[in-house]
C-alpha positions, -999 to 999 in steps of 0.1 A, spaced: -832 -236 -205 -860 -243 -231 -850 -254 -268 -872 -233 -294 -856 -244 -326 -835 -274 -337 -800 -256 -331 -819 -250 -293 -822 -287 -289 -786 -296 -305 -771 -271 -279 -791 -287 -252 -781 -319 -263 -743 -306 -259 -747 -294 -227 -757 -327 -213 -730 -347 -233 -702 -322 -216 -718 -320 -181 -718 -360 -182 -684 -360 -194 -660 -369 -160 -633 -349 -182 -650 -315 -186 -679 -321 -157 -655 -301 -131 -656 -266 -148 -694 -263 -159 -723 -252 -143 -744 -282 -130 -774 -298 -149 -798 -311 -124 -825 -326 -149 -834 -325 -183 -858 -338 -212 -836 -370 -221 -852 -377 -248 -856 -344 -272 -835 -323 -255 -862 -296 -250 -853 -284 -215 -827 -288 -190 -826 -273 -157 -790 -259 -146 -775 -245 -116 -776 -205 -112 -742 -188 -116 -735 -153 -113 -725 -142 -150 -691 -123 -144 -697 -86 -156 -660 -72 -160 -624 -80 -169 -614 -70 -133 -638 -96 -116 -629 -121 -141 -593 -118 -128 -602 -116 -93 -620 -154 -94 -597 -168 -117 -562 -149 -111 -558 -145 -150 -569 -115 -169 -596 -117 -195 -571 -108 -221 -542 -137 -215 -574 -161 -213 -588 -153 -243 -551 -152 -258 -543 -186 -247 -575 -203 -254 -575 -190 -291 -538 -200 -294 -528 -162 -304 -490 -172 -292 -472 -166 -259 -486 -197 -245 -457 -207 -222 -446 -174 -215 -482 -168 -202 -487 -202 -182 -452 -199 -170 -455 -163 -150 -491 -172 -135 -502 -186 -104 -508 -220 -96 -548 -213 -89 -549 -194 -123 -527 -220 -143 -553 -249 -128 -582 -231 -145 -568 -221 -179 -555 -259 -179 -591 -270 -172 -607 -243 -195 -581 -256 -222 -593 -296 -214 -627 -287 -219 -623 -276 -253 -600 -305 -263 -623 -329 -249 -657 -315 -261 -656 -300 -291 -667 -267 -282 -660 -236 -299 -629 -220 -286 -643 -187 -288 -672 -192 -265 -650 -207 -236 -626 -181 -241 -645 -149 -234 -647 -140 -196 -687 -130 -203 -696 -167 -206 -680 -176 -172 -702 -172 -137 -697 -175 -100 -719 -204 -82 -731 -198 -47 -701 -221 -37 -676 -200 -52 -667 -219 -80 -661 -205 -113 -681 -224 -143 -689 -221 -178 -724 -208 -185 -732 -220 -220 -716 -246 -232 -738 -260 -258 -721 -248 -290 -697 -274 -303 -684 -276 -336 -707 -301 -350 -739 -279 -339 -720 -247 -352 -719 -268 -387 -755 -281 -389 -771 -250 -376 -753 -217 -383 
């Protein structure tokens, strides 16, 4: 990713901060290298974007609708969590922890198109540069 504006630099910096945080690192795409001075560029692992709600369900065990509903706190959270598989519950709780420990904008995390599958089969957040601070400063 190459930053072309102040917002882009801020987003690259946020991605590096999220990736290097042990609490959030496991569920985001890996960063291999970056310009540590100005955050002009970063090199991230390749992950195939999730294309459909059905594919999201196959990878995570939770429907895109329920995932969005839980992360955006639209209600029914406990009911949905209690009826899902352990795999799905682990994924949802990791995504929820990501939001709480990073300041990322929940709407960017909750939509299935923000997620991808790595070559080793992990489901990772693809674009995680928009935190509340960057949003307030640049949008």
